[in-house]
SEDRENRO-328988 format. One record per residue: y, x, z of N, C-alpha, C in turn. Coordinates in Angstrom, 2 decimals. Layout:
N
        nY        nX        nZ       caY       caX       caZ        cY        cX        cZ
         Y         X         Z         Y         X         Z         Y         X         Z
...
//
This chain:
169
        nY        nX        nZ       caY       caX       caZ        cY        cX        cZ
    -15.61    -30.87    -16.84    -15.09    -29.49    -16.99    -15.22    -28.73    -15.64
    -15.61    -27.54    -15.78    -15.86    -26.61    -14.70    -14.67    -25.64    -14.57
    -13.91    -25.79    -13.52    -12.74    -24.94    -13.22    -12.98    -23.95    -12.03
    -12.96    -22.78    -12.27    -13.09    -21.76    -11.21    -11.65    -21.34    -10.72
    -11.42    -21.35     -9.54    -10.15    -20.93     -9.00    -10.31    -19.81     -8.01
     -9.66    -18.71     -8.29     -9.61    -17.57     -7.45     -8.56    -17.67     -6.37
     -8.87    -17.50     -5.18     -7.83    -17.69     -4.10     -7.90    -16.61     -3.05
     -6.73    -16.17     -2.62     -6.69    -15.17     -1.50     -5.81    -15.73     -0.41
     -5.35    -17.04     -0.51     -4.59    -17.63      0.59     -3.07    -17.40      0.43
     -2.71    -16.64     -0.65     -1.23    -16.41     -0.82     -0.57    -17.57     -1.53
      0.80    -17.55     -1.56      1.53    -18.61     -2.29      1.21    -18.54     -3.80
      0.80    -17.35     -4.32      0.43    -17.18     -5.72     -0.90    -17.93     -5.97
     -1.77    -17.89     -5.06     -3.04    -18.62     -5.09     -2.80    -20.13     -5.00
     -1.84    -20.49     -4.15     -1.51    -21.89     -4.07     -0.98    -22.40     -5.39
     -0.20    -21.65     -6.12      0.25    -21.98     -7.46     -0.94    -22.23     -8.37
     -1.95    -21.42     -8.32     -3.17    -21.55     -9.08     -3.91    -22.80     -8.74
     -3.98    -23.19     -7.56     -4.64    -24.41     -7.09     -3.83    -25.62     -7.58
     -2.60    -25.60     -7.52     -1.69    -26.74     -7.97     -1.97    -26.91     -9.47
     -1.92    -25.73    -10.21     -2.10    -25.78    -11.63     -3.48    -26.34    -12.02
     -4.52    -25.93    -11.25     -5.82    -26.45    -11.54     -5.86    -28.05    -11.31
     -5.23    -28.45    -10.25     -5.23    -29.91    -10.04     -4.50    -30.58    -11.15
     -3.45    -29.98    -11.64     -2.68    -30.60    -12.78     -3.52    -30.68    -14.04
     -4.30    -29.62    -14.32     -5.13    -29.59    -15.47     -6.29    -30.69    -15.25
     -6.81    -30.80    -14.10     -7.97    -31.65    -13.78     -7.60    -33.14    -13.70
     -6.30    -33.46    -13.61     -5.90    -34.84    -13.44     -6.24    -35.64    -14.74
     -6.18    -34.94    -15.86     -6.49    -35.66    -17.14     -7.91    -35.74    -17.48
     -8.77    -35.13    -16.61    -10.27    -35.15    -16.83    -10.94    -36.17    -16.01
    -12.00    -36.66    -16.52    -12.83    -37.66    -15.73    -13.89    -36.90    -15.04
    -14.58    -35.97    -15.66    -15.68    -35.29    -15.08    -15.27    -33.79    -14.85
    -14.85    -33.54    -13.56    -14.37    -32.19    -13.28    -15.03    -31.70    -11.99
    -15.34    -30.40    -11.91    -15.80    -29.76    -10.75    -15.09    -28.48    -10.56
    -14.87    -28.05     -9.26    -14.12    -26.89     -8.94    -15.03    -25.87     -8.28
    -14.88    -24.66     -8.52    -15.54    -23.60     -7.72    -14.42    -22.68     -7.19
    -14.29    -22.62     -5.92    -13.30    -21.81     -5.22    -13.95    -20.50     -4.94
    -13.38    -19.38     -5.37    -13.87    -18.08     -5.15    -12.82    -17.36     -4.39
    -13.14    -16.90     -3.13    -12.28    -16.13     -2.27    -13.03    -14.80     -1.95
    -12.43    -13.76     -2.38    -13.11    -12.44     -2.18    -12.10    -11.52     -1.54
    -12.52    -10.81     -0.54    -11.71     -9.78      0.15    -12.31     -8.48     -0.12
    -11.49     -7.47     -0.26    -12.01     -6.10     -0.39    -12.61     -5.59      0.87
    -13.70     -4.90      0.68    -14.33     -4.26      1.89    -13.50     -3.04      2.33
    -13.65     -2.73      3.58    -12.94     -1.53      4.12    -13.76     -0.33      3.68
    -13.02      0.60      3.00    -13.76      1.77      2.44    -13.35      2.96      3.27
    -14.32      3.66      3.87    -14.07      4.81      4.67    -13.36      5.89      3.88
    -12.39      6.51      4.43    -11.60      7.59      3.75    -12.29      8.96      4.23
    -12.68      9.72      3.18    -13.44     10.92      3.48    -12.55     12.06      4.13
    -11.34     12.02      3.95    -10.46     13.05      4.42     -9.69     12.66      5.68
    -10.33     11.84      6.47     -9.69     11.35      7.69     -9.57     12.55      8.66
     -8.55     12.72      9.42     -8.35     13.81     10.33     -9.15     13.56     11.62
     -9.62     12.34     11.84    -10.40     12.08     12.98    -11.47     11.05     12.59
    -12.48     11.02     13.42    -13.64     10.13     13.03    -13.36      8.70     13.46
    -13.58      7.81     12.54    -13.55      6.39     12.87    -14.89      5.81     12.84
    -15.25      5.05     13.82    -16.64      4.64     14.00    -16.95      3.53     12.90
    -18.26      3.44     12.72    -18.71      2.43     11.76    -18.39      1.00     12.28
    -18.29      0.83     13.55    -17.94     -0.35     14.17    -16.56     -0.89     13.79
    -15.69      0.09     13.71    -14.26     -0.28     13.34    -14.20     -0.76     11.92
    -14.95     -0.12     10.97    -15.05     -0.68      9.58    -15.74     -2.00      9.55
    -16.69     -2.25     10.44    -17.35     -3.57     10.43    -16.37     -4.59     10.94
    -15.59     -4.30     11.91    -14.55     -5.24     12.32    -13.59     -5.55     11.26
    -13.12     -4.53     10.50    -12.26     -4.75      9.46    -12.88     -5.73      8.35
    -14.16     -5.48      8.03    -14.87     -6.37      7.08    -14.96     -7.76      7.64
    -15.20     -7.93      8.94    -15.36     -9.30      9.55    -14.00    -10.01      9.44
    -12.87     -9.25      9.71    -11.59     -9.83      9.69    -11.25    -10.27      8.23
    -11.65     -9.42      7.23    -11.40     -9.73      5.81    -12.18    -10.93      5.39
    -13.43    -10.99      5.90    -14.28    -12.12      5.46    -13.73    -13.46      6.16
    -13.23    -13.40      7.37    -12.73    -14.58      7.98    -11.43    -15.01      7.20
    -10.57    -14.09      6.85     -9.38    -14.39      6.06     -9.82    -15.09      4.76
    -10.84    -14.57      4.04    -11.33    -15.21      2.80    -11.83    -16.53      3.05
    -12.57    -16.77      4.12    -13.09    -18.11      4.51    -11.91    -19.06      4.74
    -10.86    -18.59      5.43     -9.71    -19.48      5.73     -9.08    -19.87      4.45
     -8.93    -18.96      3.51     -8.29    -19.19      2.20     -9.09    -20.22      1.42
    -10.39    -20.11      1.45    -11.20    -21.05      0.65    -11.16    -22.47      1.33
    -11.16    -22.52      2.66    -11.04    -23.82      3.38     -9.71    -24.48      3.06
     -8.61    -23.70      3.08     -7.33    -24.26      2.80     -7.21    -24.78      1.37
     -7.80    -23.99      0.42     -7.80    -24.42     -1.00     -8.56    -25.73     -1.16
     -9.72    -25.81     -0.46    -10.54    -27.05     -0.63     -9.73    -28.22     -0.02
     -9.01    -28.01      1.04     -8.17    -29.08      1.64     -7.06    -29.54      0.60
     -6.48    -28.58     -0.02     -5.39    -28.89     -1.01     -6.01    -29.77     -2.14
     -7.11    -29.39     -2.67     -7.77    -30.10     -3.78     -8.22    -31.49     -3.27
     -8.76    -31.58     -2.07     -9.22    -32.96     -1.59     -8.05    -33.84     -1.35
     -6.86    -33.32     -1.06     -5.64    -34.15     -0.96     -5.35    -34.84     -2.23
     -5.55    -34.15     -3.34     -5.23    -34.60     -4.70     -6.41    -35.39     -5.31
     -7.65    -35.06     -4.90     -8.85    -35.70     -5.36     -9.80    -36.13     -4.25
     -9.39    -37.18     -3.56    -10.22    -37.63     -2.41    -11.57    -38.18     -2.72
    -11.70    -38.61     -3.97    -13.02    -39.32     -4.31    -14.13    -38.21     -4.24
    -15.25    -38.67     -3.67    -16.43    -37.76     -3.49    -17.09    -37.30     -4.79
    -16.83    -38.00     -5.92    -17.44    -37.60     -7.16    -16.89    -36.20     -7.67
    -15.73    -35.80     -7.17    -15.18    -34.53     -7.52    -15.91    -33.42     -6.68
    -16.65    -32.56     -7.40    -17.47    -31.58     -6.69    -16.60    -30.31     -6.48
    -16.65    -29.81     -5.19    -15.97    -28.59     -4.89    -17.00    -27.60     -4.20
    -17.18    -26.51     -4.89    -18.10    -25.45     -4.35    -17.35    -24.27     -3.92
    -17.66    -23.63     -2.86    -16.95    -22.37     -2.47    -17.81    -21.21     -2.44
    -17.28    -20.14     -2.79    -17.96    -18.78     -2.73    -17.02    -17.89     -2.02
    -17.47    -17.30     -0.91    -16.73    -16.36     -0.08    -17.54    -15.07     -0.01
    -16.96    -13.93     -0.38    -17.64    -12.73     -0.36    -16.70    -11.52     -0.08
    -17.29    -10.43      0.26    -16.58     -9.13      0.32    -17.01     -8.34     -0.87
    -15.96     -7.64     -1.45    -16.25     -6.84     -2.56    -15.04     -6.62     -3.40
    -15.27     -6.22     -4.68    -14.10     -6.05     -5.57    -13.79     -7.41     -6.24
    -12.66     -7.90     -6.11    -12.38     -9.28     -6.55    -12.66     -9.60     -8.03
    -12.04     -8.70     -8.91    -12.08     -8.98    -10.36    -13.56     -9.07    -10.87
    -14.36     -8.13    -10.63    -15.76     -8.22    -11.14    -16.54     -9.39    -10.57
    -16.28     -9.74     -9.32    -17.02    -10.78     -8.69    -16.52    -12.14     -9.27
    -15.30    -12.29     -9.55    -14.74    -13.49    -10.17    -15.34    -13.68    -11.48
    -15.41    -12.64    -12.23    -15.92    -12.78    -13.65    -17.43    -13.06    -13.52
    -18.14    -12.47    -12.63    -19.58    -12.69    -12.44    -19.82    -14.14    -12.09
    -19.01    -14.62    -11.10    -19.19    -16.02    -10.65    -18.97    -17.00    -11.79
    -17.96    -16.70    -12.58    -17.64    -17.52    -13.71    -18.80    -17.60    -14.82
    -19.41    -16.37    -14.98    -20.56    -16.35    -15.93    -21.75    -17.13    -15.39
    -22.02    -16.86    -14.08    -23.29    -17.58    -13.50    -23.12    -19.06    -13.47
    -21.89    -19.49    -13.13    -21.65    -20.90    -12.98    -21.46    -21.63    -14.29
    -21.04    -20.88    -15.35    -20.83    -21.54    -16.61    -19.41    -22.18    -16.62
    -18.42    -21.49    -16.02    -17.10    -22.01    -15.96    -16.45    -22.23    -17.37
    -15.73    -23.27    -17.53    -14.97    -23.55    -18.75    -13.57    -22.85    -18.70
    -13.08    -22.73    -17.48    -11.73    -22.24    -17.27    -11.66    -21.55    -15.91
    -11.01    -20.36    -15.88    -10.67    -19.64    -14.67     -9.18    -19.68    -14.44
     -8.73    -20.06    -13.24     -7.24    -20.05    -12.93     -7.06    -19.09    -11.78
     -6.14    -18.17    -12.04     -5.87    -17.17    -11.03     -4.31    -17.18    -10.87
     -3.85    -16.68     -9.72     -2.43    -16.54     -9.46     -2.03    -15.13     -9.81
     -0.72    -14.97    -10.14     -0.17    -13.64    -10.48      0.79    -13.32     -9.36
      0.66    -12.12     -8.81      1.53    -11.60     -7.72      2.72    -10.97     -8.40
      2.74    -10.73     -9.69      3.96    -10.39    -10.36      4.36     -8.88    -10.10
      3.36     -8.03     -9.93      3.66     -6.59     -9.63      4.34     -5.91    -10.69
      4.12     -6.34    -11.89      4.77     -5.62    -13.05      3.91     -4.46    -13.48
      4.43     -3.70    -14.51      3.67     -2.68    -15.13      3.25     -1.57    -14.06
      4.24     -1.05    -13.34      4.03      0.09    -12.40      3.20     -0.38    -11.23
      3.38     -1.57    -10.78      2.52     -2.08     -9.71      1.08     -2.23    -10.14
      0.82     -2.66    -11.38     -0.57     -2.78    -11.81     -1.18     -1.45    -11.93
     -0.39     -0.42    -12.33     -0.99      0.98    -12.44     -1.33      1.44    -11.11
     -0.53      1.20    -10.08     -0.78      1.73     -8.71     -1.78      0.92     -7.97
     -1.66     -0.47     -8.08     -2.44     -1.30     -7.27     -3.60     -1.98     -8.03
     -3.51     -1.97     -9.31     -4.50     -2.69    -10.12     -4.12     -4.13    -10.19
     -4.68     -4.87    -11.04     -4.29     -6.33    -11.11     -5.56     -7.15    -11.34
     -5.83     -7.95    -10.35     -6.98     -8.82    -10.47     -6.85     -9.78    -11.71
     -5.67    -10.39    -11.79     -5.49    -11.31    -12.93     -5.65    -10.65    -14.25
     -5.11     -9.47    -14.38     -5.22     -8.69    -15.67     -6.72     -8.33    -15.96
     -7.45     -7.88    -14.94     -8.87     -7.54    -15.14     -9.72     -8.81    -15.51
     -9.44     -9.89    -14.85    -10.12    -11.17    -15.10     -9.82    -11.64    -16.47
     -8.57    -11.54    -16.91     -8.17    -11.98    -18.19     -8.86    -11.26    -19.31
     -9.07     -9.93    -19.15     -9.75     -9.13    -20.16    -11.22     -9.10    -20.19
    -11.82     -9.68    -19.08    -13.27     -9.67    -18.98    -13.96    -10.99    -18.87
    -13.21    -11.97    -18.76    -13.72    -13.28    -18.50    -14.61    -13.85    -19.59
    -15.62    -14.69    -19.34    -16.48    -15.30    -20.34    -15.93    -16.58    -20.80
    -14.71    -16.92    -20.38    -14.13    -18.21    -20.81    -12.56    -18.10    -20.69
    -11.92    -19.15    -21.07    -10.49    -19.17    -21.02     -9.96    -18.83    -19.58
     -8.80    -18.20    -19.55     -8.16    -17.89    -18.27     -6.71    -18.38    -18.33
     -6.31    -18.98    -17.19     -4.88    -19.41    -17.05     -4.35    -18.64    -15.83
     -3.27    -17.90    -16.10     -2.60    -17.21    -14.98     -1.46    -17.99    -14.56
     -1.46    -18.45    -13.35     -0.41    -19.31    -12.76      0.62    -18.46    -12.01
      1.88    -18.77    -12.06      2.85    -18.08    -11.28      3.50    -19.12    -10.33
      3.97    -18.61     -9.22      4.68    -19.49     -8.25      6.10    -19.63     -8.57
      6.74    -20.65     -8.07      8.16    -20.95     -8.31      8.99    -19.71     -7.97
      8.62    -19.09     -6.66      9.45    -18.01     -6.27      9.31    -16.70     -7.20
      8.24    -16.61     -7.78      7.99    -15.44     -8.68      8.78    -15.73    -10.00
      8.70    -16.98    -10.50      9.47    -17.31    -11.71     10.95    -17.13    -11.47
     11.45    -17.57    -10.29     12.82    -17.45    -10.02     13.24    -15.97     -9.90
     12.41    -15.08     -9.33     12.74    -13.73     -9.20     12.79    -13.05    -10.56
     11.81    -13.38    -11.39     11.75    -12.81    -12.72     12.89    -13.29    -13.53
     13.32    -14.52    -13.42     14.44    -15.07    -14.26     15.74    -14.33    -13.76
     15.83    -14.06    -12.48     16.99    -13.22    -12.00     17.01    -11.81    -12.54
     15.81    -11.23    -12.53     15.67     -9.81    -13.00     16.01     -9.73    -14.49
     15.64    -10.74    -15.31     15.82    -10.62    -16.77     16.92    -11.59    -17.20
     17.94    -11.81    -16.43     19.06    -12.66    -16.87     19.74    -11.98    -18.06
     20.12    -12.71    -19.05     20.85    -12.07    -20.15     22.02    -11.33    -19.72
     22.28    -10.21    -20.35     23.51     -9.39    -20.07     24.65     -9.99    -20.85
     25.84     -9.91    -20.30     26.94    -10.43    -20.96     27.67     -9.33    -21.63
     27.11     -8.95    -22.86     27.64     -7.87    -23.63     28.38     -8.37    -24.81
     29.48     -7.74    -25.15     30.19     -8.10    -26.37     30.03     -6.98    -27.30
     29.59     -7.23    -28.55     29.33     -6.25    -29.55     30.60     -5.98    -30.33
     31.56     -6.89    -30.36     32.73     -6.71    -31.23     33.91     -6.23    -30.39
     33.98     -4.89    -30.17     35.06     -4.34    -29.41     35.68     -3.24    -30.22
//
């Protein structure tokens, strides 16, 4: 089974890695592809002052380093659970738009399952920020599992706790 895991180094990505390991425990032949993509720095046309191209290059270099660190950490987490060398772990680190690159990587690699973490922004957050997990879910060439972290589940449970209303008054 080929499992592609998207990671950005967050606790939400860690939940995706843990879920992927749980899914893979039942499999004999499993391989992982870790995809860590950081957005490129996009120059803003209406800047009141000029920012050099060197500054944007430094931002891109910082983002790329962060993506490499996230992929390295994810690989270490998987190796802790699967120390045997027969378990293949491939990493892909790039700059660009995460959702299309995750979908493209899954198509090219022939992934059976994509696992992504959810930041839990909700409806308005997805409108304002976009949602990588939502975009991957709707465009993926295979099944997608969206993992949530314990802290997100706890926060959502608190937000949607049943109201104590009495209808017979």
